[in-house]
C-alpha positions as CSV (number, residue, x, y, z in Angstrom):
1,X,23.2,10.4,26.4
2,X,23.7,14.1,26.4
3,X,22.1,16.5,24.0
4,X,25.0,16.4,21.6
5,X,25.0,12.8,21.4
6,X,21.2,12.9,20.8
7,X,21.5,15.4,17.9
8,X,24.2,13.2,16.5
9,X,22.1,10.1,16.7
10,X,19.1,12.1,15.0
11,X,21.5,13.2,12.2
12,X,22.7,9.6,11.7
13,X,19.2,8.2,11.4
14,X,18.1,10.9,9.1
15,X,21.2,10.2,6.9
16,X,20.5,6.6,6.8
17,X,16.8,6.9,6.0
18,X,17.7,9.1,3.1
19,X,20.4,6.7,1.9
20,X,17.9,3.8,1.8
21,X,15.4,5.8,-0.5
22,X,18.5,7.0,-2.6
23,X,19.4,3.2,-3.1
24,X,16.0,2.5,-5.0
25,X,17.1,0.9,-8.4
26,X,15.7,1.8,-11.7
27,X,14.0,-1.6,-11.6
28,X,12.3,-0.9,-8.3
29,X,11.2,2.6,-9.5
30,X,9.7,1.0,-12.7
31,X,7.7,-1.5,-10.5
32,X,6.3,1.3,-8.4
33,X,5.1,2.9,-11.7
34,X,3.7,-0.3,-12.8
35,X,1.8,-0.6,-9.5
36,X,0.3,2.7,-9.9
37,X,-0.9,2.0,-13.4
38,X,-2.3,-1.4,-12.2
39,X,-4.1,0.3,-9.2
40,X,-5.5,2.9,-11.7
41,X,-6.8,0.1,-14.0
42,X,-8.3,-1.9,-11.2
43,X,-10.1,1.2,-9.8
44,X,-11.3,2.3,-13.5
45,X,-12.5,-1.4,-14.0
46,X,-14.8,-1.1,-10.8
47,X,-12.4,-3.2,-8.6
48,X,-11.2,-2.4,-5.1
49,X,-7.7,-2.0,-3.6
50,X,-7.4,-4.3,-0.5
51,X,-4.5,-3.8,2.1
52,X,-3.1,-6.1,4.8
53,X,-0.2,-6.0,7.2
54,X,0.7,-6.5,10.9
55,X,1.8,-4.0,13.5
56,X,3.5,-1.0,11.9
57,X,2.4,-2.5,8.4
58,X,-1.2,-2.5,9.7
59,X,-0.8,1.0,10.4
60,X,0.6,1.8,7.0
61,X,-2.2,-0.2,5.3
62,X,-4.8,1.9,7.1
63,X,-3.0,5.2,6.2
64,X,-2.7,4.4,2.5
65,X,-6.1,3.0,2.1
66,X,-7.3,6.2,3.5
67,X,-5.3,8.3,1.1
68,X,-7.2,6.5,-1.8
69,X,-10.5,6.5,-0.1
70,X,-10.4,10.0,1.0
71,X,-7.9,12.3,-1.0
72,X,-4.1,12.9,-1.2
73,X,-3.6,16.2,-2.7
74,X,-6.7,17.2,-4.7
75,X,-10.4,17.2,-4.8
76,X,-11.7,14.2,-6.8
77,X,-14.1,11.2,-6.4
78,X,-13.3,8.7,-3.7
79,X,-11.5,5.5,-4.7
80,X,-12.6,2.2,-3.5
81,X,-9.7,1.2,-1.0
82,X,-10.2,-0.9,2.1
83,X,-7.6,-2.0,4.8
84,X,-8.4,-5.4,6.4
85,X,-6.9,-4.3,9.6
86,X,-9.6,-2.3,11.1
87,X,-12.7,-4.4,12.1
88,X,-12.0,-5.3,15.6
89,X,-14.7,-8.0,15.8
90,X,-13.2,-10.1,12.9
91,X,-9.7,-9.3,13.9
92,X,-10.5,-10.9,17.4
93,X,-13.0,-13.7,16.4
94,X,-10.9,-15.3,13.8
95,X,-7.8,-15.8,15.9
96,X,-10.1,-16.9,18.8
97,X,-12.0,-19.4,16.6
98,X,-9.3,-20.6,14.2
99,X,-5.8,-19.1,14.4
100,X,-4.1,-15.6,13.8
101,X,-2.8,-17.2,10.5
102,X,-6.2,-17.1,9.0
103,X,-7.0,-13.4,10.1
104,X,-6.7,-12.0,6.5
105,X,-7.3,-15.1,4.6
106,X,-10.8,-15.5,5.9
107,X,-11.7,-11.9,5.0
108,X,-10.2,-12.4,1.5
109,X,-12.1,-15.3,0.9
110,X,-15.5,-13.4,1.6
111,X,-14.5,-10.3,-0.1
112,X,-12.1,-10.3,-2.9
113,X,-13.0,-10.7,-6.6
114,X,-10.9,-11.2,-9.8
115,X,-11.3,-7.4,-10.5
116,X,-9.6,-6.6,-7.1
117,X,-5.9,-5.9,-6.2
118,X,-4.3,-6.8,-2.9
119,X,-1.3,-5.1,-1.4
120,X,0.3,-7.3,1.1
121,X,2.8,-5.5,3.5
122,X,5.5,-7.4,5.5
123,X,8.9,-6.0,6.3
124,X,10.4,-9.6,6.5
125,X,8.2,-11.0,3.7
126,X,7.6,-14.1,6.0
127,X,4.6,-13.1,8.2
128,X,2.4,-16.2,8.1
129,X,-0.9,-14.2,8.1
130,X,0.1,-12.2,5.2
131,X,1.4,-15.2,3.3
132,X,-1.9,-17.0,4.0
133,X,-3.9,-13.9,3.0
134,X,-2.1,-13.5,-0.2
135,X,-2.4,-17.0,-1.2
136,X,-6.2,-16.8,-0.6
137,X,-6.1,-13.7,-2.9
138,X,-4.3,-15.6,-5.6
139,X,-6.9,-18.5,-5.3
140,X,-9.6,-16.0,-6.0
141,X,-7.8,-14.4,-9.0
142,X,-7.0,-11.2,-7.6
143,X,-3.8,-9.3,-8.5
144,X,-1.2,-9.6,-5.7
145,X,1.3,-7.2,-4.7
146,X,4.0,-7.6,-2.0
147,X,5.7,-4.6,-0.2
148,X,8.7,-6.0,1.7
149,X,12.4,-5.8,2.5
150,X,15.6,-6.4,0.5
151,X,15.3,-10.2,0.1
152,X,11.5,-10.4,-0.2
153,X,11.2,-13.5,1.8
154,X,8.5,-16.1,1.0
155,X,6.2,-13.2,0.0
156,X,8.3,-12.4,-3.1
157,X,7.8,-16.0,-4.4
158,X,3.9,-15.8,-4.4
159,X,3.0,-12.3,-5.4
160,X,2.7,-11.1,-9.1
161,X,4.6,-7.9,-8.3
162,X,6.9,-7.2,-5.4
163,X,8.3,-4.0,-4.2
164,X,11.5,-4.9,-2.2
165,X,13.1,-2.1,-0.3
166,X,16.9,-2.2,-0.4
167,X,17.4,-2.6,3.5
168,X,17.1,-5.2,6.2
169,X,16.4,-2.6,8.9
170,X,12.6,-2.8,9.8
171,X,12.5,0.9,10.6
172,X,14.1,1.9,7.3
173,X,11.8,-0.5,5.4
174,X,8.7,1.0,7.0
175,X,9.8,4.5,6.3
176,X,10.3,3.6,2.7
177,X,6.9,1.8,2.5
178,X,5.0,4.9,3.5
179,X,7.1,7.1,1.0
180,X,6.2,4.5,-1.8
181,X,2.7,4.5,-0.8
182,X,2.3,8.3,-0.9
183,X,4.1,8.3,-4.5
184,X,1.7,5.5,-5.7
185,X,-1.4,7.3,-4.4
186,X,-0.3,10.5,-6.1
187,X,0.4,8.7,-9.3
188,X,-3.0,7.1,-9.2
189,X,-4.5,10.5,-8.7
190,X,-2.7,11.8,-11.7
191,X,-3.9,8.9,-13.8
192,X,-7.7,8.9,-12.7
193,X,-8.1,12.6,-11.7
194,X,-5.6,14.7,-13.7
195,X,-5.3,18.3,-12.8
196,X,-7.5,20.7,-14.6
197,X,-5.3,22.9,-17.0
198,X,-5.7,26.6,-16.2
199,X,-6.0,27.1,-20.1
200,X,-9.4,25.5,-19.6
201,X,-12.0,27.4,-17.6
202,X,-14.4,25.4,-15.6
203,X,-17.7,24.8,-17.2
204,X,-20.5,26.6,-15.5
205,X,-23.1,24.7,-13.7
206,X,-26.3,24.2,-15.8
207,X,-28.4,26.5,-13.8
208,X,-26.0,29.5,-14.6
209,X,-25.3,28.7,-18.3
210,X,-26.5,31.3,-20.7
């Protein structure tokens, strides 16, 4: 492959990535907005947002849990957000002692409450570990959300809210998931930590108040 062919391929990949996102239906956009509202309500009510996924979806889970737990675009209090993909001892002991299919379910059985919300990422919607984890969250009464690809797979059937990216290409789905995640995290910040109006000056600390 020469340089010109490489540039042509780059342009094609960028165009397809844009086309997938431009194909988001109004119904999907409404579900994204609903998810942001539910996340904000969960956090405001003292709940935690939990995230699960394998491979690239595990990376997305960690990334987006961090956006809520730290900050996305403004100073504000940290939000309770945890990716169940980061504890290497648990991630290796559960598959060793039981099976990999239980890697998220066991953690969820220990941690999730009715007040919590689970985001389950699977590009195919058919990851056994993600399905088992989601089923465990349902059993505990938590609100469950699936992020997947066009058909939704088995995951779509068992979650309470499903965001299905209109593509069957794993790369395009993952790119869209991180875009959706940034949008959702931004909306949650808007709902829970609105920007201060420039028309309203900040209050002076008590030590400096006249």
